[in-house]
Every structure is written in structure tokens, then in C-alpha cells.
C-alpha positions as a LaTeX table, in Angstrom:
\begin{tabular}{lrrr}
\hline
Residue & $x$ (\AA) & $y$ (\AA) & $z$ (\AA) \\
\hline
Unk1 & 95.24 & 85.11 & 84.40 \\
Unk2 & 98.90 & 84.44 & 84.91 \\
Unk3 & 100.63 & 85.40 & 88.14 \\
Unk4 & 102.52 & 88.30 & 86.53 \\
Unk5 & 99.32 & 89.69 & 84.98 \\
Unk6 & 97.50 & 89.48 & 88.31 \\
Unk7 & 100.35 & 91.31 & 90.07 \\
Unk8 & 100.38 & 94.02 & 87.42 \\
Unk9 & 96.59 & 94.40 & 87.58 \\
Unk10 & 96.53 & 94.78 & 91.38 \\
Unk11 & 99.71 & 96.95 & 91.47 \\
Unk12 & 101.40 & 94.38 & 93.72 \\
Unk13 & 105.19 & 94.12 & 93.58 \\
Unk14 & 106.12 & 90.44 & 93.98 \\
Unk15 & 109.14 & 89.40 & 96.05 \\
Unk16 & 109.76 & 86.32 & 93.94 \\
Unk17 & 113.08 & 86.31 & 92.07 \\
Unk18 & 113.09 & 85.91 & 88.32 \\
Unk19 & 114.38 & 82.42 & 87.52 \\
Unk20 & 115.38 & 83.31 & 83.97 \\
Unk21 & 118.06 & 85.81 & 85.01 \\
Unk22 & 121.21 & 84.61 & 86.80 \\
Unk23 & 121.65 & 85.78 & 90.39 \\
Unk24 & 124.45 & 88.36 & 90.68 \\
Unk25 & 127.43 & 87.66 & 92.89 \\
Unk26 & 127.12 & 88.64 & 96.59 \\
Unk27 & 129.56 & 91.56 & 96.23 \\
Unk28 & 128.20 & 92.81 & 92.91 \\
Unk29 & 127.23 & 96.51 & 92.91 \\
Unk30 & 123.88 & 95.83 & 91.22 \\
Unk31 & 122.72 & 93.33 & 93.87 \\
Unk32 & 120.12 & 94.67 & 96.27 \\
Unk33 & 120.18 & 93.75 & 99.96 \\
Unk34 & 117.43 & 91.42 & 101.16 \\
Unk35 & 114.33 & 93.27 & 102.31 \\
Unk36 & 112.02 & 92.45 & 105.16 \\
Unk37 & 108.29 & 92.33 & 104.66 \\
Unk38 & 106.38 & 95.31 & 106.03 \\
Unk39 & 104.62 & 93.13 & 108.58 \\
Unk40 & 107.92 & 91.75 & 109.88 \\
Unk41 & 109.29 & 95.26 & 110.32 \\
Unk42 & 106.14 & 96.32 & 112.17 \\
Unk43 & 106.36 & 93.34 & 114.51 \\
Unk44 & 110.01 & 94.11 & 115.19 \\
Unk45 & 109.12 & 97.71 & 116.12 \\
Unk46 & 106.34 & 96.58 & 118.42 \\
Unk47 & 108.51 & 93.90 & 120.05 \\
Unk48 & 110.92 & 96.58 & 121.27 \\
Unk49 & 108.31 & 97.47 & 123.88 \\
Unk50 & 108.27 & 94.97 & 126.73 \\
Unk51 & 104.62 & 95.54 & 127.60 \\
Unk52 & 103.60 & 94.41 & 124.13 \\
Unk53 & 106.12 & 91.59 & 123.85 \\
Unk54 & 105.14 & 90.16 & 127.26 \\
Unk55 & 101.47 & 90.80 & 127.78 \\
Unk56 & 101.26 & 92.31 & 131.26 \\
Unk57 & 97.71 & 93.66 & 130.96 \\
Unk58 & 94.98 & 91.39 & 132.29 \\
Unk59 & 92.12 & 92.88 & 130.30 \\
Unk60 & 92.00 & 93.08 & 126.55 \\
Unk61 & 91.01 & 96.76 & 126.64 \\
Unk62 & 94.12 & 97.67 & 128.64 \\
Unk63 & 96.30 & 95.73 & 126.22 \\
Unk64 & 94.63 & 97.36 & 123.22 \\
Unk65 & 95.22 & 100.78 & 124.79 \\
Unk66 & 98.88 & 99.97 & 125.33 \\
Unk67 & 99.26 & 98.77 & 121.73 \\
Unk68 & 97.69 & 102.02 & 120.52 \\
Unk69 & 100.06 & 104.10 & 122.69 \\
Unk70 & 103.02 & 102.14 & 121.32 \\
Unk71 & 101.78 & 102.70 & 117.75 \\
Unk72 & 101.59 & 106.45 & 118.43 \\
Unk73 & 105.11 & 106.42 & 119.87 \\
Unk74 & 106.47 & 104.55 & 116.84 \\
Unk75 & 104.76 & 106.94 & 114.41 \\
Unk76 & 105.98 & 109.95 & 116.39 \\
Unk77 & 109.56 & 108.68 & 116.39 \\
Unk78 & 109.45 & 108.04 & 112.64 \\
Unk79 & 108.05 & 111.53 & 111.99 \\
Unk80 & 110.82 & 113.08 & 114.11 \\
Unk81 & 113.39 & 111.02 & 112.23 \\
Unk82 & 112.13 & 112.12 & 108.81 \\
Unk83 & 111.48 & 115.76 & 109.73 \\
Unk84 & 115.13 & 116.38 & 110.47 \\
\hline
\end{tabular}
């Protein structure tokens, strides 16, 4: 299978630019801004919390609990943002 067929079969949207089409100018209205991968965005959200960025917890269970609390805070903030 070709790469494009595999992506279409698995419903994956590739982030690889098409080399056959010319790249639009930087100020063109049809040019999309660069996007960050979902994982990069998630890491950026988690790194806003100092306890996750600098691991203060000595035990792995305490650190896991803190990561779970931070995940709940991030989800709660996003829900408040989208709910109005």
C-alpha cells in the first residue's frame, strides 16, 4: 500500500505538505498557520504547572496523583472556556 492509501484507510490526516502544489506566499489569505501536534500542546499545558515540570514528589505514586490532578484542572479549564 502507498502512504496515501494507508492514511486514508486508517483515517489519519498527514501533516506532510504536498510537493506537487506550490507553497502560497506567507501573507496569502489561503495559507494556514502552522499547527502544533496534539502531544506538543498537551506537554505545553502540563509544563505550566511547576510541580509537573520540576518533579518535586519523591514517590512515583505522589507524582502520578499530581499529574492526574493537573489533568483534571486542564480539562476543567477547557470545559469552562468552551461552555461560555
